[in-house]
N, C-alpha and C positions, 0 to 999 in steps of 0.2 A: 816446401814446394822446391821442386828445382828452377832452374836458373837457367836452363840452356833453354838456346833458342829453337823453335822448330815452324815448319813451314806449315799453313794452311791453303784450303784452294776454296773456292767457290763460284757462283755464276756471276757476281761483282763483289766487292772488297768488302759491301755489307755483308752479303753471306759469309764471307771467309771468317770476318772477322765473329760473324756469331757464333761459328763452327768451331771456334779458337775457345771460347767463350764457357760454349758448354763442354770441351773437352777437358779444360784446365778447372772447371769450377769456379771463375771468377769474371767479378764486372768489369767490362772494356778498360774502366779508369786505371786498373791494376796494371795494364799492361804497355808495353812499348813495343810500338808495333810497327815496322816498315813495310811499306807496298813496292813490293819485288813485281808486281806485274798486276796490271788495272784490270786485263780482260778484254775482250772483245767479241762482237758479233757474230766478227767471220765475213762470207761473202754470204747474202743475202741470208743470213740466218744460219747456212748449214756447217762451218767449218766453225765451230765457239771455241775461243781460246780461254779459258779457265781465269779468272783474277787469283791472286797468289800473293802471302801476305809471310810474313817469317815473326814470329812472336815471340818475347822474351817475358817473364815475368817481372816487374819492378824490385829488387832489392827493396824490404822492406823499411821505410823511412819514418821519423818522429810526425806526428799530425802539422801540419804546417810547413813544413822544414822546407820546402820544396819553393812557398811563398815566400815566403821572409825568410831568407838568405843572408836580408840586411843584418835579421836581429841577431845575428852570431858576433857581430860587435858592437853589442851595447853592454859586453860586460861576461862577469862569470855568476852571471843570475842564473835561474832552471828560463826552459821554455818558457815555461808561465808565468814566471815574473815578468820575461822582458815581452811577452805578451801586451802583460798589463800595463808595464811601464809604457811602453808605445800609447797606450788606451787604442787600441783596435779588436778587432773581435775574430776567430776565427773563421774561415767563411764557411756556408753550409757544402754536404757534399753536393755536387753537381749530380741533375737526373743523368742519368744513360741514355746515350746517345749511341745506338750501333753505329752510323756514321753523321756525320752533322756536318752539316756546310755551313762553313765561318764567316761567307760573309755577310748573315744576316748581323751579326756584333763590328762586322768592317762597315754597315751601312747607318749601323747605331752611333758608333763614334762621329761620324758625318754629319747626324743630327744633333748630337749636344754639342759638337763644336758650333756649329750654325745655329741651333739656338742661346748657346754663351756668347757669341758676337753679336747679337738682335735684342737682347732682352733685358736690356739697360744696362749701367758702369756698377763693376766692383764697389762696395765701400769703402771708405779709407780704412776704418774699423776692422773691416776684410782683411784687408790687402794686410795689415799690421799682424793679424792673428797669424796669414801665412805665414809671414815673414819670421814671426817669432817661434813660431813650431820649427818650421822647417831648419835654424840655425840649430833651436835648439836640439833635433836630431843627428843633425852632424858632429854636434858638439858631444854627444853623448857617445857618438860610433869614435870620435877620437881623431876625426878628420873636420875641424877647425876650417871654414872657408867661411871667403865674401861673399854674398845673393846681390844679384840685380834683376828687377821684374820688372815688366813689363807686362800692359791689359790692352784688351781690345774687348770691350762690354762687361761679361762675367767669364771671358778667357784669361785666365793668368800664366805667363811663362816666367819662369823662374830656373836663371840661370848661373848656377857657384861654379867658383873659380876659387884657384889657390893650389896648394903643392902638393894636396891628395884627388886631384882629380881620376887619373888611373883607378884608384882605391874604391871611389865615389861611382865609378863606370860598372868596375867588372867584369870579369867573363862575358862579351857579346852583352852589354848591358845587361843583364840580369840582375845585379846591383842596385841601378837604379832606376829599372823598369819596381822594383819590389822598393825601394822610398819612395815613388810617386805611389805608389798605390797605401802607403802607411801614411803616406800625407794626406793622400782623398779622403781615408777613412775617419783620422782626426778630424778632421774640416768638415763630413755631413755632420759631427755632434757640436762643434763650436762656430759653425757660420751657415745663418738662414741661408741666407746667398747659393744658388747653385751652379758655384764654380767648376769651370773647366780648367783642373792643374796640369799642367803637362811642368815638367823637370829637366834639364839637360847640364850637360856639366862641361862648362869648357864651348869646345865644338863637336863633341863628342856625339850626340845626333846626326850632324852633316853629313861627319868621317864615318859612318854606320852605314847611313843609305847608301851614298857612291860605291861601298865595298860592297854593299848588298847587291847593286846594279850592276856591278863587275861578273856577280858570281853568275846572276839572274844573265846575262847578256854569256857567259859561258857556258850553260847549262843550258840554256835554248839552245847554243850552235851545234851542242852536242843530239837535241832531241831529233834538229834540222836535217843530221848527219844521217842518225840512224833510227830515227823515228820513236828511239824507248822513252818513255816518261822517264823525267829525273824532279828530284824533290829538294824544294830549299826547308832548314828543319828549324821549327821552333821560333816563328817569328810575333812580335806581338801584335795590335790590330791596327796602330801607326804603320809599321814598316809594310805589310801585308798589301795592307793600302796603296803604298807607293809601288810595292813589286809590279800589283795588279794596273796602275794605269801607266807603269814602264813600257808594259807589251798588249797597249790599248792599240797603237798605230801598226802593231806584228801581223800581219794578217797570217803568217804561217804560223803560230803560236798561240797558245791557250793558257790560260794560267786560272789555278781553282783550288780555293781555300780547303780544308778536311781538319779533322779533330776536333776535342771536347778543351774546354778549360782557355788561359788567356790565351797563352802558346800556341798557334797551329799551323801546320806544316802549308806549303804552298804547292801543288803539282801543278811542271812546267808541262804539256802534251801538244799533238799537231792536234789541228781541229778536224773534224770529221765524222760518224757514224761510229765507225770503226776503232778509233782511236781516243773517244772523249771518256775520262774516267768514268765507272759508275759508283753507284751512291747513293743513291737518290735523294737526288738534287731536286728541290721544286722547283714547277716549272711558272715560266711567268709568262703573260700573254705579249701581246707585238706591240716593241714602243711605251711599254709602260713598266716601270720597277716599284718596288715593297711601294704600301701603302697610297699606291697608285699613281705615285711620282713619274714624270714620264725623262723619255732620253734612255737612249740604249746603252749597255753598260759592256760595252762589245766581246772583250777578251776577258774580263771576268765574271767566270759560271759561276751561276748557284744554284 
C-alpha cells in the first residue's frame, strides 16, 4: 500500500472520507485524516464549496501498539506476554463510522464522574487494591514513585510523584493516559465497585490543560482573523471537555469533536450556516441534551 498523502473531496467531510475509503479499499480506522476544508453551502445554496480532506494510510503497526505505549517499559517480553503481565484484554475493534461526533463519549465521561461522586464511597479494601496495582505497574516500568490517593465517592484520584514524572507522563501525556487505561482494566476485574479512576503525575494534568487553553486561544484568534477552521489534534475526553467549556462564553467561536477512538480532534470554527463543519452530527431539540438532560451546550457542537 502507498503511504503517500492524497486529497479527496465531497459535499461534506463524511462523503469525502467515504470516497477515500472506497478509493483506497481500506476502512477509516486505517487512515490518517487531515481536514483541509470542511465545505460550505455557499450563498442560498448556489455556490457550494466542497469539503476537502488529505489522507494517508497509517503505517502498519502491531496490534494494540498505539494504545499500550506504556507496555514497552515492562521489559524485553513479547507484546503478548506484556499484555498478560498487565492483566488486560486487547480491545475489540471499534465499529466503523464515517465521522462520529465525539461529544457523545464526552457526555458519558461526565455521567460516569457524576455517578461516581454520588454512589456511596469506595471501600478501604478497594483503595488498597488501587494502590497496590498502580505501584506494581510503575515498579515494573522501572519508575518507582510515591503515590497519593484522594477519593470523592467512587471517584479516585491518584497522583504519582518522584524522579520519573517526565517518563511517566510521556509525550503529550500519552504514557500517562495508557497507564490510566491499563489500571482501569485491571480494577474492572479485581474490584466490584464501579470506581472512576484518574491518574496524574505531579502537576502534569494542570500544566497540560493550561498549555492547551493557550493553544486553543491562539487558534481561535486565527479563525477570527481569516475565518478558516483550525484543528486541535488528538485529545482525550477530559481534555476535550475542558476545551469545549473554554469556548462556551465566546460568541464568535464554536468547537466540535470529530473522529473515532479515545483520542479525537477538535475543530475550531466560526458559527453560521456556511461555516459549520459538516459531518452528520445529531440534532438536538431546543433546551435539551442527550437523555433528556436540560441546559444548552452553547459552543459544544454535537
